[in-house]
N, C-alpha and C positions, 0 to 999 in steps of 0.2 A: 361567356357567350355560348349558346347551344345551337347546333345545326342538326336538323333531323336528316338522317341519311337513309333514304329508302333504297331497297334493292331494285335493280332493273327487272322488269317482268321476264319470266322464263320464256313465254311465248314470243315468237317472232313478231316484231311490230308490223302493223299494216303499212303498205306502201303509200306514202302521201300522194305520189303522182297519180295513183289510180283514182283518188278521190278529188283531185284538183280541178276545180271549176275556174277557168280562166276569166269568167265574167266579161266575155268579149263585148256583150251588148252594153254593159255599164261603161266599159272603156270607150266604146264608140260614142256613146251619149256624152261623156265628159269631153272627149276630143271635139265634138261638134259644139258643145256649149262654152267651153273655156278657151281663151287664147293661149298660145304657146308660151308667152312670156308676160304673164300678168303682173301688175304692181303688187306690192306686199299687202296693201290695205284697200278695202273698198272705198270708193270716193276719190281715189288718187289716179283714176284712169284719165286719159286724154284722147277721147274718141274723135275730137275735132282737129287734131294735129294733122297737117298735110304731110303726106309720106316723104316729100322732099325737104321738109322744113328742118334746117340744121343738120341735114343728113341722117336724121333719126326717124325710125318708124313709130307710129302711135302705140302707146302701151295701154292695154285695156283688159278688163276681166272677161267680158262676154265677147265671144267671137262674132265677127260680122256674119250675117246670114242666119243666126240662131233665132233672133227675135225681130219680127218684122217692124214692130212699133219703134224700137230703137233704131233700126236701119233707116226708117222714114225720117226720123228726127235728125239723124246724122246727115242724111242726104240733103234735106231742106236747109240745114244750118250751113253746110259747106257751100251749097249753091248761093245762099244769101250772102255769105262772106265773099264769095267770088264776085258777086254783083257789086258789092260795096267797093271791093278792091279796084274794079274797073270804072267806078263812077266818076272819078276826078277828070280824066280826059274827055269824057262824054259831056259833063257839065261845062267844062271850059269851052268846048266847041259850041254847045247850045247857047251859052250866055255871051260868048265873045270875050270873056274875062280870062286872060291867060294866066293871071296870078291867083286864080281861085284854087283853094286847097280843100281837100276832104281829110278830116282828122278825127281823133278819138281821145277822150280821157275818162277816167273812172267816175267823175262826178256828173258830167253832162252827156256822156255817151258819144255817139257819132254826130258830126256836124259838118257843114259847108262854110268855110270862112272866106269873106270878101272884104278887101280893104275899103276905106271910106271914099277913096278917089273914084271907085267904080260903083258907088251906091246907086247911081241912076240906071245902071245896066242889070240890076238884080231882077231875075224873072219873077213874074207875078205869083207863081205857086210856092215861092220861098217863104217860110215862116220864121220870123225872128226868134232866136233861142237865147242869145247872149250878146250883150254889147261890150265891146272892148275899146280902149283908147285909140287903137289903130284901125278899127273896123267893126264888122258885125259877123256873128255866127248864125247860120240858118239851118233849118231842116226842111225836108220835103215829105209829103205823105208817103211816097214810095220808099224814101230812106228810113222813115220811122218804122214802116212795116218790116223791112229787111232787118233793121236793128233789133226789133222785138224777137224775131226768129233766132238771131245769133245769140243775144244775151240770155234768153230763156232756155236755150238748148242745153247748156252745161248742167244747170240745176235739174232740168227734167231728166237728163240722162243719168245723173246720180241717183235719182229716185227710182228710175226704171232698172238700173243696174242692181240695186239692192233687192228689188222685188224679183227680178229674174234669178238672181243668185240664190235667193231663198227657195224658189221653186226647184232649182237644180239640186240643192241640198236635200229637199224633201223627197225627190225622186230617187236619189242615190240611197238615202236612209231607208227607203222602202225595200231595198235589196240588202239590208244590213246583215241578215243571217247568212246569205251567200258569201258576202264579203268577209265576214268573220271566219267562216269555215275555210275560205281560201287563205286568209291570213294565218290561221293556225297550221294549215298544211305547209305553207311556205316557211313558217317558223320552224316546223319540225325538220323539213328538208335542210334548212340553214344550219340547225344544230348538228345534224348528221354530217353535213359537208364540212363544217368547221372542226368537229371532233376528228373526222377522218383526215383532214388536212394536217391538223396538229399531230396526229399519230404518225403520219408519214414523215413529216418534217422532223419530229422529235425522236424518231425511232422508238415509239412506244410499243408495249406488248399487251396482249390480251390477258387480263387477270382471271384467276380462278376464284369464283365466289362459292362458298360452302356454308353449311349450317353450324360450323364449329365456333368456338370462342378463341380461335387462334388467329394470328396475323403474322404472315411471313413475307418480307420484301427483300429481294436480292438486287443489289445495285440500284437502289432507289435514288431518284433525282428530284429536285424541286423544279416544277414545270415553268415557273416564271424566272427564278434566279438564274437558271442555266442559260436562258435566252439573253441575259444582259452581261454575261461574262466574256471577256476576251480570251481567257484561258479555259482549259478543260475543267468541267465541273467534277468535283470529287464525289463519286457515288458512294452510298453507304447501305449496309444491310441492317435490317431491323426485324426482331422476332419478339412477339408478345403471345402469351398463352395464359388464359385465366386460371389454369390449373398448375402451371409450372413456373412461368416467368411473367407474372401479372403486372408487376411494376418495374419499369426500367428507370433507375435513378441515374441521371446524367450530370456529371460534374465536369470541370475543365475550365480553361481560360476564357476570359471575355474575348469576343470577336473570333472564336474558334469554330463557330457554326452550330452551337446547341439548338438555337431557335430555328435555324434553317432545317435541321434534321427533323425536329418535331413537327414543324409545319408541313414538311413534304410528306410525312406519313399521313397526316390528317387529309391533305389534298389528294393523295393517292387513293385513300379509302373512299373519299367522296366521289372522285372521278370514276372509280370502279363501280360504285353503286348507282350511278346515273347512266351506266352503259358505255362508258368511254374506255378506250385503251389507256394505259398508264405509263408514266416515265420510269421504267425499271427494266431489269433483265428478266425477272420473274416476280410474280405476286400471287399469293394465295391468301384470301381474305375471308375470315368468318364474318357473317353479316353483322353490321353495326346498326343499332336503332337510332342513336344520336351521337354527335360529336360535341363534347364540351371543351371549351378553351378558356384558359386564364393566362392571358399574354399581355405584356406591356404595362405601362403606368399612365393612368389618366385620371383626372378628377371630374366632378360634376358639381361645380360650385353653384350652379343655378338652383340646384335642389339641396344645397348645403352638405354635399358629400365630398370628403377629402379623397386624395388618391388612395390612401390605405382603406378607407371605408368602401370605395368602389371595388378594390381588390377583395376585401372580405365578403362583400355582397355577392360577387360573382363566384367566389369559392363556395359560399354557402349554397348557392343555387345548384351547383354541379353535385355537391355532396348529397343534397336532398332529392334531386330529380334523376340522377343517373341510375342505370340498372346494370345487371351483369353483362348485357350486350353493348353497353356504351363504350366509347373511346374517349379518354380524358387526356388532354394536353395541358400540363401545368408548367408555366415558365416563371420561376422565382416567386414562390409564395412566402409571405412574411417579411419582405424586404422594406416595407414602408414604415416599420416601427423599430424599436430598439433591438439590438442583436439578440438578447436572451428571449424577448417576447417573440420575435420573428422566428427564431430557431425552434422554440417550443411549439408554435402554431404549425410550422412546416412539418415537424416530426409527428404531431398529433394527426395531421391530415393524412400523412402516409400510412400511419397505423390504422386509421379509420377505414381508408380505402382497402387495406389488406384484411382487416379483421371483421368488418361489418358483413354479416351473412347475406344481406340483401344486395351487396355490391360485388366485390371481386372482379371489377371491370378492368379492362386493359388500360394501362396508364403510362404515359411518358412524363417524367417529373425532373425538370432541370433545376439545379440549385447551386449556390455558392456556399451554402452551409455544409462544409465538408464533413462535419461531425455526423451528418445523416448517413454517410456511407457505412457506419457501424450497424445500421439496421439490417444489412444483408446477413449478419451473424445471428439475428434473433427472429427475423421474419422470412420464412422460407421462400416466399414468392417475390421477394425484392432482390433485384440483381443490379450490381453497380456497373456502369459504363462511363466512359469519359471521352472528351474530344482531345485528340492527341496534339502535343506541342513539343518542340525540341528547343532546348536552351543552347544558345551559341554565345560567343564572346560579345558580339555586338547587339544581342537582344534575344528575342524569341521568334521561332518560326512556327506558325500555325499550320498543321497538316490537314485540318478539316476532316479527319477520319474518326469515326465512332469505334472505340475499342473497349474490350472487356476490362473491368476493374475500375477502381476509383482513384482520384488524385486529391492532393491537398493544396494546390496552388491555383490562383485565378489570374495572376499577372495583371492585376488592375492598374498598377503604377506604370507598367509598360504601355498599356493602352492609353493611359492618360498622357504619356509622353508622345505617343503617336498622334493624339488629338491636338497637340500644340500647347499643353500646359507649360508655363515657364520653367526653365531648367532649375532654377532655385527651389521651386516647389517640389519638383521631382526628387532633387537631392535630399531635401528635408523629409519628404515622405519615405524615402528609402531608409534614412537613418531611423525614423520612428518605427518602421516595420521591423528593422533588425532588432531594435530594443524590445518591441513587443514579443517577437519570437524568442529572444533570449530569456525574457521574463517568464514566458510560458515553460520553456525547457527547465529553467531552475525550479519553478513551482512543481514540475512533475518529477524532479530529481534526476533529470538527464544531463545536467550541466552544473559544475561546481559553483558555489555561491559567489566566488570572487572572479569568475571568468568574465572577460570582456565580451560585449556583444559582437558576434561575428557579422561581417558585412554580407549583405544579400548578394548572391552571384549576379542577379539582374533584377531590375525593378519588378516587384511582384506583390501580391496581396493575399492575405489569408484571413480566415475568420476564426482562427484558433482562440480559445478562451482559457484562462487559468483554471486549474482544477481546484474545486472546493472554495475558492475565494470569491471576492466581488469582481465585477467586470473591470477590466483594465481601462485606465484613462490615459489617453494620449498626452494630456496636459501634465499628468503626474510624472511622466517620463521625460518631459522636456528639460533640457539642460538649463542651468541658471543663466539668465540673460547677461549678467556681468561676465561670466566665463565665456559665453558665446562671443561677446563683443571683444574681449581680450584675444580670443583665438583669431579673430578676423583682422586685428590691427597689424599693420606693418610699421613697427616702431621706427625703423631706419628711414622711412619716407616722411615722417611727421615733422612739421616745423614746430618751434617752441610754442607758438600761439595755438596750433592745432593740438599739441600734446596737452596743454592746459584745458582746452575745450573738451577733449576726450576724457580727461581725468574728472572734470566736472560731471560729464554724462555718467561715468562709472559710479561716482559718489551718489548721484541721484538715483541710479538703478539699484544700488546696494541698499539705499534707504527705503525702498518700496516694500 
């Protein structure tokens, strides 16, 4: 992945507040047009809800008083509804029928219902609407007129709401250039304020930007990681120079902080070049044109690319597109294939970055291929660094400090143990590791041929390979399964039948 890192302009930025148009007229227009608490969707308003109904206020998009036509419809509808609500006692008094009821349903609308026993008292202006087994339902011309006002009001209000809202949007859009200019000014103020607040809270310093190809960070910290730690973040110094220390080769244990150190360098460079203070005690940064990163393991199966293909595609892009002013962060190149293939690719990449005249760019290169540390002897601008760790009787303590020099241990088995890998797997891995290291020492003439493999002082992992021969196989080193089973047997605890069963198992294994 590449990030273009442009330098902040040398001139002082213009003050956004001096150009800020508050657009007060647009705000006043919107406040007059739109209600304080509108529903989320057009058409969901309830302009006809009485204020006291269920203790809730009506929710509407258009504020009362903005559109006279809408206000007239609302007023007429509410008045008609009030007339209908008061109709029942009036009609009871007029007809002398105390059991008369005024009702409503979605099929027939509003009606006046009279039982059969009072059919002879029905007023002459009543119009039969529906016959029931217990009586009749009627309507009057006045009730029909008020019903039409009430039932058509909601539909008409929805139509008018949409029309008025579109007119509001059109008038606001006409002020689009002013609003966009205000939004840009506010965004600029927000960026300055956020960076300023982060600088104060995080004790950031003002970086020095120059035209060199050097990069010097004293006491650098990761701006995100340090905010999530309960303990003190361990700061680290970093120095890169296209002419002297172009490539920093970082080895060391898993979980010791290699990725954090490299990413914090990239972030500090990026922050400095956008005009921000940076999380460090000091920082002097020669301008960088782009930041290239090759970090993590991911595939793109949708386009048919494996994890290793993605890794190689990204590596190819940075090798082709980078320049002498680029910053490259490479975390584990060549890990997605066999050991020899991966180590060969990783070494070739380092040599290309060092030797290609077009490049010579500042590079942080983390690897578990400890053999690459030999490059410091042949490539003058490659320097070895490592993340420090201390072995103790009960395991390994990671110090999270970047120190000069290379190491030959990764403590992968220790990390596997921390991750919860079953203890039996950890023990077996430690045995295999001891066998592999012993085989390598014998192949190199550092250990007598008959010597027993020495036990590893703590679970650890190495990528050492035999000199001159083929790649070691873990399975070639595995003890005979019969011997392994015999070692685990506790003969004194076996019953006769269990002993026969085990003997059968041993015979079967021996015949394989």
